[in-house]
N, C-alpha and C positions, 0 to 999 in steps of 0.2 A: 533787368539787373543793372544797377548803376555801375558805370565803369570807374575803376579806381583812379584817383588823381595821379597823373604821371609825375614821377620824380626825376628831374633832369640831373644826371650825374655831374658832380663838380669837375672842373678842369683844374688839374694840378700842374703847376710848372716846377721843374727842378733845374739843375745846372746843365742839363742837355746831355749829349753824348760823351762829354769829357768832364766828369764831375771832380776829378782831382786837379787837373791843370790843363791849360791850353797853351801851346807853344807855336810861335810863328817863325818861319824861315823865309828869308829872301835868298833865292838861288839863281844861278845863271840859267838862261834860256836853254843852253845846250847841256845841262847837267842831267845825266841819265842815272846817277848812282845815289845821290843823297836820299831821295824818297824811299826806294827799296831798302837801302841800308838802315835808315832810321826806323821805318816800319817794322823791320826785322828785329829791332831791339825794343820796341814799344812796350812800356809797362801798362798794365791795365788801368783804364780810366783816364789816360792821358791822350789828348788830341793833338795832332800835328796839322799845321795849316801853312800852305806854301804859296808864295808869290814869286813870279819870275821877272828878271830883268833881261834886257838884250845882251847877248853874248858878243864879245869881240870876235872878229874872224880868227885872229890868231892871239893866243894868250902870251902877252909880253908884259914887262913891267910898265911900259907906256900905256897900253890899252887898258890894263886893270886899274891904272890910277885914275881913269876917266869915268868910272862907274857911279859916282856919287849921286848926281841928279836922278837918274833912273832908280836907284836903290831907295831914295826917299819916297818917290811916287809909288813904287811897288809895296813898300812897307805899309803905307797908309791904306792900302786895299785889304789888309789882313783883318777879317772880322771887325770892321770899323764900329758896328753897333754894340757888340758884346765885349770886344777887346780880348787880349791874350795876356798870360801871366809873364811871359818873357818872349822877346823877339831877337833873333839872331841874323846878322848879315853872314850867310853861310857860304862864304868863299874864303879859304884860309889865306891865300896870297893877296887877294883883294883887300882884306882887312889889314894886312901888313903895309901894303903900298899906299893905301888911302889914310892910314893912321887910325889905330883902334879908338883913340879918344874922340876924334872927329866923327867917326862912324857912329859911335855910341850916342853922341850928342845929337846927331841927325835922326837916328832911330827913335830916340826919346821924343823928338818933336813929331815924328810921323805916327807913333804909337803911344799916346799919353797913358800912363798908368802901367805900362809894361816895363819889365827890367830889360834894358837894351844891352846887347853883348855881341861879341864876334867870336869866330872860331879861335883865333889867336889868343883872345882873352881867356877862353876856356882852356886852351892848352897851358897857359901860364898858371891858371888856378890848379890844373892837374899836376903839374910839375912841382908846385909849391906844396900841395897836399902829400905827394909822394916823397918829398924832400929830395928831389933830383937836382943836382948841380951841373951834371955833364950828361949829354945824350948824343947818340948818333942820329943822323937825319937822312931819311929817304924820301925823295920827291919825284914827281914826274916832270918837273919844271926844267926850263932852260937856265943857263948860268946867270943871267941878269936877275931872275927872280930869286934864285938860290943865294946870290950875293946879298940881296935885300933881307932874306931870312937870317943869314949869318950876322949881319949888321944889327938887326932888330934884337935877336936873342943874346948876342954877346953884349949889347948895350944894356940888356936887363940882367946881366951878371952870370949868364950860363956859358958853359964851354961845349963846343961841338967838335969832338976829336975826329969825326968822319962824316962826310956829307956825300951823298950819291944822287945825282939827278938823271932822269931817263931822257931828258931833252926833247920832250913833246910840246907841241904848241897849239893843239886843238883838243876840244872836249871829246870827240869821238875816239881819238887815239888814247886819251887817258882812260876813258870808260872801257876801252877794249883790252886793256892790260889784264892778262889772265891771272887768276888767283895763284896758280903755280908759279908764275913769273914773279909775283909780289913776294911769295915765300922765299924764293931763291935770292931775289934782290935784298930782301930784308936781312937774310943771313950774311950776305956779301957786305952789307952796309954796317954790320955790327963792328964794334971796337972794344978792346979789353978795358979801356979807360972810360967807356960809356956806362952810366948806371941805368939807362933805359934806352929804348929806340923809339923815335917818333916817325911815323909814316904820314907825311902831310899831303893834303888835298882831299877835299870831299868828293872828288870824282873817282878816286881809286876804290876798288871793291875790297877793302882791307879789314873792315870791322869784324867780319865773321871769321877772320884768321887770327885774331888776337890770342886766344887761348892756346892755339897750336904753337904760335910763335914764342909766346912766353915760356912754354914747356921747352922748346928747342934752345932758346937763348938763356934761360934762367934769369930773366929780368923783366921789369914792366915794359909793356909795348902800348903805346898810344897811337890812335889814329884821329883824324879830324872829326869824323862823324861821331865816334865813340866819346871823345872828349867833350864835344859840344853837347850831346845829350846829357851826359853825366853832369856837366856844369849847370845846365838849365834845370835839371831835376833837383840838384842840391840847392840851387838859388830859390827855387819854389818850395823848398822844405820837404822834398820827397827823398826818402832815404833807401829806396829799393836797392837790393843787391842783385843786379841782373847776372844771372849765370851764363857763362860762356864768352863774356866780353871783357875779361881781364881783371887784373888786380885792382884797377882803379875803382871799380864798383864795390870794392870792400871798404871804401872810405866814404 
């Protein structure tokens, strides 16, 4: 009996494991929080791709200002063959201190075709969409970094009626701040004249607390990781309303 001619099945290529969008993040080597925080919010069909840069031993305004060369190298390693839809320098204070325009310019050079952004750019976008003019600010930073934040945001027309910094200088300390502590400090940092609360730093485990804090405070609450993901999604044309991560995702 003659053997039927074998038919070789076709090989079909699709957009891979992330058919809706691919996002790149440049994070500090000591960052323990960004990856689990972002994966915990991840919408279906969206891929997150991380590259790390050397962390300064102590987080100060001086050390954070020197990260640019390593940031460009790290960004260029994120899916160089396929590319990403958006790439973020994922250090809030680093973006402020190095200058967001300069950071975006260098990211665009490292990741051609990707929308370059920073966490502070994402926060600005979120404040604009929520029509917030005054907000309270909670950070884990020391006063030199907090002063840079006040200068940056007041220079962009915002008012900060209250700012509280935890005075930490290392990534392990920041990652070790308990969720219960963040809730208590968030309420302590609130102010009657503030229309929202911003919890700054990608290293704080705050994104999962947003809905609880909004219910307690009765106003929008923004965190670095939450705002960055929302901004990158909206930039990529994704309008998912992620449940449990605050009023921001309603916009």
